[in-house]
C-alpha positions in Angstrom: -2.3 -3.0 29.3 -3.5 -2.1 32.6 -4.9 -5.0 34.2 -6.4 -2.8 37.2 -8.1 -0.8 35.4 -11.7 -1.9 35.2 -13.4 0.7 32.3 -9.8 0.0 30.2 -10.6 -3.7 30.6 -14.2 -3.3 29.5 -13.7 -1.1 26.6 -11.2 -3.7 25.6 -13.8 -6.6 26.0 -16.1 -4.6 23.9 -13.8 -4.3 21.0 -13.0 -8.2 21.6 -16.3 -9.1 21.3 -17.2 -6.9 18.1 -14.0 -7.7 15.9 -14.5 -11.7 16.5 -18.5 -11.3 15.8 -17.6 -9.4 12.2 -15.4 -12.3 11.7 -17.3 -14.6 12.6 -15.8 -16.4 15.2 -16.9 -18.1 17.9 -15.3 -17.9 21.6 -14.1 -21.4 21.3 -12.3 -20.8 17.7 -10.4 -17.5 18.8 -9.5 -20.0 21.9 -7.9 -22.7 19.5 -6.6 -20.0 17.3 -4.5 -18.3 20.2 -4.0 -21.0 22.0 -6.1 -19.6 25.4 -9.2 -21.0 27.4 -12.4 -20.4 26.3 -13.5 -19.4 29.7 -10.6 -16.7 29.5 -12.3 -15.8 26.3 -15.7 -15.3 27.9 -13.7 -13.2 30.9 -11.8 -10.7 28.3 -15.1 -10.2 26.6 -17.2 -9.0 29.6 -14.2 -7.4 31.3 -13.4 -9.4 34.0 -9.9 -10.1 32.6 -7.7 -8.2 30.8 -6.0 -9.5 27.2 -2.3 -10.1 27.8 -0.8 -7.4 25.2 1.2 -9.8 23.3 -2.0 -11.9 22.6 -4.1 -8.3 22.0 -1.3 -7.6 19.3 -1.4 -10.8 17.6 -5.2 -11.0 17.9 -5.5 -7.2 16.3 -3.0 -8.1 13.6 -5.0 -11.5 12.8 -8.0 -9.8 12.7 -7.2 -6.6 10.4 -7.6 -4.4 13.4 -6.1 -0.8 12.1 -5.4 0.8 15.6 -3.8 -2.2 18.0 -3.8 0.5 21.0 -8.2 0.7 20.3 -8.8 -0.6 23.5 -7.5 3.0 25.2 -10.8 4.5 23.9 -13.3 1.1 23.2 -13.7 1.4 19.4 -12.4 -0.4 16.4 -11.8 0.3 12.2 -11.3 -3.0 10.4 -9.1 -2.9 7.3 -11.0 -4.4 4.1 -14.6 -2.6 4.9 -16.1 -1.3 1.5 -16.5 2.0 1.0 -19.8 3.4 0.8 -21.2 2.7 -3.3 -19.3 -0.3 -3.4 -21.5 -2.5 0.0 -23.7 -5.0 -1.1 -25.5 -7.7 0.5 -22.8 -10.1 -0.3 -20.9 -8.0 2.3 -23.4 -8.0 4.8 -24.0 -11.4 4.6 -19.8 -12.4 4.7 -19.9 -10.8 8.4 -20.9 -12.4 11.6 -23.1 -9.9 12.8 -26.0 -11.6 10.9 -27.6 -8.4 9.7 -31.8 -9.4 9.2 -32.2 -10.0 5.6 -34.7 -6.4 5.5 -31.6 -4.4 5.6 -29.4 -6.1 3.5 -31.0 -5.3 0.5 -31.1 -1.6 1.0 -27.8 0.4 -0.1 -25.4 1.9 2.8 -26.2 5.3 4.0 -23.7 6.2 6.5 -20.8 4.7 9.1 -21.0 3.9 12.3 -18.8 6.8 13.1 -21.3 9.1 11.8 -23.6 8.4 14.3 -21.8 6.6 17.0 -22.2 9.5 19.6 -26.1 9.3 19.8 -25.5 5.7 19.8 -23.6 6.4 22.9 -26.6 8.4 24.5 -29.0 5.6 23.5 -26.8 3.3 25.7 -26.7 5.5 28.8 -30.1 7.1 29.1 -32.1 5.0 27.2 -30.9 1.4 28.3 -34.2 -0.5 28.2 -36.0 0.6 25.1 -32.2 0.8 23.2 -32.2 -3.1 24.1 -35.7 -3.7 23.4 -35.2 -1.9 20.2 -32.4 -3.8 19.0 -34.2 -7.5 20.0 -37.2 -6.4 18.1 -34.9 -5.2 15.0 -32.5 -8.1 15.4 -30.0 -4.9 14.7 -26.5 -6.6 16.4 -25.0 -3.8 18.5 -21.1 -4.5 18.0 -21.5 -3.0 14.5 -21.5 0.1 16.5 -18.0 0.0 17.7 -16.7 -1.2 14.7 -16.7 3.0 13.2 -16.1 2.1 9.4 -19.1 -0.2 9.4 -21.2 0.5 6.7 -24.9 0.9 7.9 -27.6 0.0 5.0 -30.1 2.8 4.6 -33.1 1.1 6.0 -31.7 0.2 9.7 -30.6 3.8 9.5 -34.7 5.1 9.1 -35.5 2.6 12.0 -32.8 3.9 14.1 -34.2 7.8 12.9 -37.7 6.6 14.3 -36.5 5.3 17.5 -34.4 8.1 17.5 -37.2 10.4 17.0 -39.8 8.3 19.3 -37.3 9.1 22.7 -35.6 12.5 21.6 -37.6 14.4 24.3 -36.6 12.2 27.1 -32.6 13.0 26.5 -30.5 15.0 28.2 -28.3 16.0 25.4 -26.4 18.2 27.3 -25.1 16.1 29.6 -24.6 12.6 27.6 -24.1 14.1 24.0 -20.1 13.6 23.3 -19.3 14.0 19.9 -15.0 14.7 20.2 -14.2 11.9 22.1 -12.2 9.5 20.6 -14.4 6.7 21.1 -16.3 8.2 18.1 -13.8 9.3 16.1 -11.1 6.1 16.2 -8.2 6.8 14.1 -9.1 10.2 12.9 -9.3 11.7 16.2 -5.6 13.0 16.3 -6.4 14.5 12.7 -9.5 16.0 14.0 -7.4 17.0 17.2 -4.5 18.7 14.9 -7.1 20.8 12.8 -6.7 24.0 12.9 -9.4 25.3 10.7 -13.1 25.5 10.8 -12.6 24.6 6.7 -10.2 22.2 7.0 -12.3 20.0 9.5 -15.0 20.3 6.8 -12.6 18.6 4.4 -11.2 16.0 6.7 -14.9 14.6 7.5 -16.4 14.9 4.1 -13.6 14.5 1.7 -10.9 11.9 3.6 -13.6 9.8 5.1 -16.1 9.6 2.6 -18.7 7.8 5.3 -21.8 9.9 4.2 -24.2 8.5 1.2 -26.0 11.6 0.8 -25.4 14.8 -1.3 -25.2 17.1 1.6 -23.6 20.6 0.8 -21.8 22.6 3.4 -21.1 26.2 2.6 -19.1 28.4 5.1 -18.9 32.3 4.8 -15.7 33.9 3.7 -13.7 37.0 4.7 -14.6 38.7 1.2 -18.0 38.3 1.9 -17.9 34.9 -0.8 -18.7 31.2 0.3 -16.5 27.9 0.1 -18.6 25.0 -0.2 -18.1 21.4 0.4 -20.7 18.7 -1.3 -21.1 15.2 -1.4 -22.1 13.5 -4.7 -25.2 11.5 -3.3 -25.1 7.6 -4.5 -27.5 6.7 -7.2 -29.3 3.8 -5.0 -30.0 6.6 -2.6 -31.5 9.0 -4.6 -35.2 8.0 -4.7 -34.6 7.1 -0.7 -33.7 10.7 -0.2 -36.0 12.3 -2.6 -39.0 10.7 -0.9 -38.1 11.8 3.0 -38.4 15.3 4.1 -34.8 14.8 5.9 -34.4 18.5 7.2 -37.5 18.1 9.7 -36.0 14.6 11.0 -34.0 15.7 14.0 -31.7 12.4 14.1 -30.7 13.0 9.9 -30.1 16.9 11.1 -28.0 15.7 13.9 -25.9 13.1 11.9 -25.3 16.0 8.8 -24.7 18.2 11.1 -21.9 16.6 13.1 -19.2 18.4 10.9 -20.4 22.0 11.4 -20.9 21.1 15.6 -16.9 20.3 15.2 -15.8 23.1 13.2 -17.9 25.6 15.7 -16.0 24.0 18.5 -12.8 25.2 16.3 -13.7 28.6 15.6 -17.3 29.6 17.4 -17.5 32.9 15.3 -17.4 30.5 12.2 -21.0 30.4 10.7 -21.1 27.6 8.4 -24.5 26.5 6.8 -25.8 22.9 5.6 -27.8 22.9 2.5 -30.3 20.3 2.3 -31.0 17.7 -0.9 -34.9 18.1 -2.0 -36.5 16.1 -4.6 -33.4 15.4 -6.2 -32.4 18.9 -6.4 -30.2 21.1 -4.1 -31.9 24.2 -2.0 -30.9 26.0 1.1 -33.1 24.5 3.7 -34.9 27.2 6.5 -33.6 27.2 10.1 -33.9 23.3 11.3 -34.0 22.1 15.3 -30.9 21.4 16.3 -31.6 22.9 19.9 -30.0 19.5 21.7 -26.7 19.7 20.2 -26.8 22.9 20.6 -27.1 23.0 24.4 -24.3 20.0 24.5 -22.2 22.5 22.7 -22.9 24.9 25.6 -21.9 22.5 28.0 -18.4 21.0 26.0 
């Protein structure tokens, strides 16, 4: 690891702290476990000190981090986190993130990976209100640095409320980056090598399995037909989804259309459609407002 690169040290420190907190280890416990000083642990987390590469490899291996080189982009994925549909209160209580009790009772709706680009925007453009929101809700910011962390539906609702309140103040064309590796992790290389829009969709929907709502995506084919890929809704989310007009919610729109934006980047001529769930039935949505992301795509 390049000790002279401040940005790299900050990325490593951010990942280090998130992984440590996920596993419910204090700084002193990590120091004892790896025979380093607590002050050095603290310096690593704030980006003052670059961790020794040998120590870093031991740390990531011991704490089940999938990619030991994640310090290059500043987010991580952890082995053993349950998939959507298999996440419950027991999981949230087992992590060191101290998820507030009001969120623990709801089923996971989506993973951090699927909203990570928006979190990056919040941090850059809305630092004060974002920090105040995290403080008021008790949401630990480190969960957004673990890309495969499952987010409870009630937490996502609160994030959507925050987003809708401040969306008009965000310069999406400058700040929104949906293709950086910090937002994809190990999936980045797969995405980068995919050539066709349909395969992008298959990768982001079927391989990752990180959406919990039955969005359906349709792609026009040359013969006049459409290929479609859908996600079966989790039973515990059916009531929540049927009560909410998701198609009118800009936050959910960007999250759900994330794969479509990536497809457009592979082939601007493709015209994929998103079909929204409504009252338990799949119906084609009317035109929705994705202007912020459209501007971001033009700027990319």
